[in-house]
N, C-alpha and C positions, 0 to 999 in steps of 0.2 A: 648455263643459268636459264631458268625458266622465264618466258616473257611475262611482263606484269599483266595481272588479270584485268580484263576489261571491266569498265565501270557498269555497274547494274543499270539496266534500262529503267526509266521512270515508270512507276506503276500505272497500269491502265485504269481509266476512270469508267465508272458505271454512268448510265444515261441520267440519273438523278444528280450525280456529282457534275457532269457537264452542264446540266440545266442551271445549277447553282453558279457555277464558275463563269458561265458565258451569258447568263440571263436570257438564253434562248429556250422557249418552251419546248418540252420534249416532242410535242406534236410537230413543231417546225423542224426539229432535227429529223424526224422520220420522213416528212414531206421532202426535205432537201435530199435525203438519201435516196428516196424513191425516184425523185424527178431529176436530180442532177448526178446522182452517183457519188455525192459527197455530202456529209462524212461517210467514210467506209469502215464502219466498225467491225471487229471480230466478234466472236460469240465465246462466252465461257462455257464451262461444264454444264451449266443449267440452261444454255441457249440464250442468255441475256447479252445484250449489246455491251461491248467494252471499247473504249476510245484511247488511242495513244495520245501522248502529250502534245505532239506536233499538230495533230488534227484539232485538239482542244484550243490551242493557241490561235490557229487560223480561224476557228469558228468565233473566238472572242473578238478578233480583229474585223471579221465579216459583220458581226452584229453591230459594231460601232458604225461601220460604213454604211449598212443598210438603213440605220436609224438616220443617217444624213442623206438618204435618197438613192443610194447605189442599189442596182439590181443584183441579186445573188447569181443569176445566170451569167451575167457579164463579169462579175468578179471571178467566178470560178473558171470562166473561159481565159481570163487574163493570167491566171496561175498564182501560186503563193508569193512569189518574189514581188509581183506587181501589187498584190494585196497589202503586203508590208509597206511598200513605198506609198501607196495611196493612204493607208492608215497614218503613217508618219506625217505626210503632208497635210492631212485633215486634222491633225491634232490641234485643238484650239490653243491659242496663246494663253498662258496661265498668269493671273495676277501674282506679284511677289507674295510668297507665303509669309503670312504674319507670324510673329513670335508665338502668339497664343495657338495658332493652328499647327505650328511646328512642334510645340509642346504636347498637344493633344496626340499627334501622330507618334510621338516618342513613348507616350504613356501606352497607346494601343500596341506598340511594338513590344513593350515591356509586360503586356498582358495584366496591367494593374487596373482591374474593373473599379475598384473603390476609388482610386485616384481620378479615374475618367468621370465617374459620377459626381465626385466632389467638384471637379472642374466645371462640369456643366451646371450644376446647382449654383456655383459661385457666379457664373456668367449671368444666369437668370436673375440672381439677386442684384447684380450690378446694373443690368440694362433693362430689366423687366421682360416678362414672358412675351408680350406682343413683339418687341424688337427681337427677341431671341428667335422666335419661330418664323418671323417675317423677313429677317436680314441675316442674322448670325447663323442659323441653322442651315439655310440653303447654302451659304458659303462653305460651311463645314461639310455638308454633303458633297459638294464639288471637289473639295480638297481631298476628302477621303476616298471618293470614287476615283479620282485622278492617281492618287497614291497607289491604289489597288491596281489600276490599268498599267502604271509604270513599274509594277513589281515591288514597290516599297512596302506594301502590306499583303499579307496573305488574306485568303477569303475568310478564315475564321476571325482574323482581326477586324476586318470590315464588319462582320456580323456582331462582334463584340461592341463596336461603336453604335450600331443600330439598337442592340438590346439596352445599352446604357441610356441612349437617348429616350427610348420608350419608357424605361423605368423613371427617369427624372421628370420628363414632361407629363407623364400620366399622373405622377404624384402632384405636380402642380395643379393639374386639371381637377384632381379629386378635391383638393381644397376649395377650389372656386365653385364646384358643382354642389356644394352643401347648401347653397342658396341660389335659387333660380328666379327669374322674373316671370310671374304668372302670365303676363301678356306676351311673352316671347314665344316664337314658333318652336315646335318640337322638331328636332333635326335627327336625321338618320344618315350615317356615314358608312361607305363601303367602297369596294372596287368591283369591277367585272372579273369574270374568271381568268381572263388573260393577263391581269394585272397582279404581280406577285408583290409589289412594293407598297408598304403602308405608311411611310413617312409623311407622304402628301396629306392623308386624311388625319394623321396625328397633328400636323401643323394647323389644319382647318379646325380640328376639335378644340385645340387650345384657343383659337380665336373666338369660336362660339361660346366657350366657357368664360372667356373674358366678358363676353356680352350677356352672361348669365342665361344663356339658352339651354333648356334641357336637351341633352344630346346623347345618342346611343350610337356607338361605334360597333359595327358587326365585323370588323376586320376585312380581310382581302378575299378575292376570288369567290364572290357570290354570283350565282346565276341570276339572270334577270327575274325569272319567275319567283326566286326567293327574296330578291329585293322588293318586289311588289307585295309579296306576303308579309315581309318585315314592316313595310310602310304602312300596311293595314293594321298589323298587330300593335305597333307603337304609335298609331295615329299620327304619322308624320306629316307635317306641314311642308317639310323641305327634305329633299334627298340630295346628298352631296356626294360626288365621286371624284376620284383623282386619277390622272393618267400620266405615266412616264413615257418617254420615247420608245421603250422596249415593246410597247403594244402596237400592233399593226393599226395604222390610222383607219383603215376601212372597218376594222372590228369596233373601233371607238364610235365611228359615225353610226353604223348599223345598230350597235347596242343602244345608243342613246335614242335613236328613233324608235326602236322596239320599246325601250322603257317608257318614252314619252306617250306612246300609244296605249301602254298597259296602265298607267297610272291615271287617277282622276285628274281633270285639268287644274283643279284647285291646289294640287300638290306640286310645289316648285322643284325643278331639277336644276342644280348647279354642278358645273363640271370644271374642274381645275387641273392644274399641272402644266408640263411643257411638252406634251405630245404635239406633233405638227397638225393633227386633225383639228385642234382647237383654234387654229388660225387659218384653217383651209376654208371652211364655210360654216355659216350659222344654221342652227336647227331651231325651228319654230318651237317656242315653249322651253328652251333650254338656255340658261344663262352661262356663258363661259367666263370663269373668274381666273384672271391671269396673275393676281396678287392677293395673297391671303390677308394683307393688311387693309385691303378694300372691303373686307367682310362687314365691319360696322356700318359703313355707308350703304352697301348693298342691302343689308337688313332694313335699313331705314327706307330705302326706295321700295323693296318688295313687301314689307310688312308694317311699315310706318313705325318701327322700333327705334326710338331715339338712341343714338350711340352713347355708351357709358364712357366716362372719362377714364 
């Protein structure tokens, strides 16, 4: 009797796939490879880097730990087993999953985009757009991200969630921006090149739309020089940026200092998100916004724009 055939090895990932799955920029992957000898990719027939599944998993755990302050050199010196133990110990305690969030995850696993969009639209109709982007959406982001981290969701299912959120919230924004207040500041929203995530500026966009501010979102990963050019082109009174913990805090602070020096003093800069840099130190001429629900009151402070009910 022939022995059973060995199970096929998981497919190797390209550097673009590793970047998507781990949220580590490919520049970081190359720096770690050169500096620490990890990851240790092989090369395909075209000479492109390819990564085995075990290295991708370790990179994913390392990214989470580095976000919490661990140094990559020390993690790699400790070894894969210690990295797994640290990641498990560092995992934040999760609030009990609500029935609504469990239902959302189930729809994502069933790949029912129409049902996901209908559920999100229903929630906005029930609780209002401000509460949705300020309270409900951050909770959903955490639940979806944790489900992906725990292996309950595939990467493409997490991306389905993001796409549905974008469609629904942008639809609501489009209705609001049909009428703007002429006295409201012109707002420009974007992120720095190191920031791949756009849900933060989407939430801010919704809040500015609720205050009837004319707002232009230029998406993610815009170089500082192009942000300056965009602010000039759109005659922005306010430039807003969002930062997740995936961006190196030193990049956040240096970028904000460079942007502040390049923009006219009259143009306000607001920086939001949960990157550690935003609680590390203040930057003259940059307002750190820790809660999108505060945007109406901050507009009143910086532009004497009365909040709308």
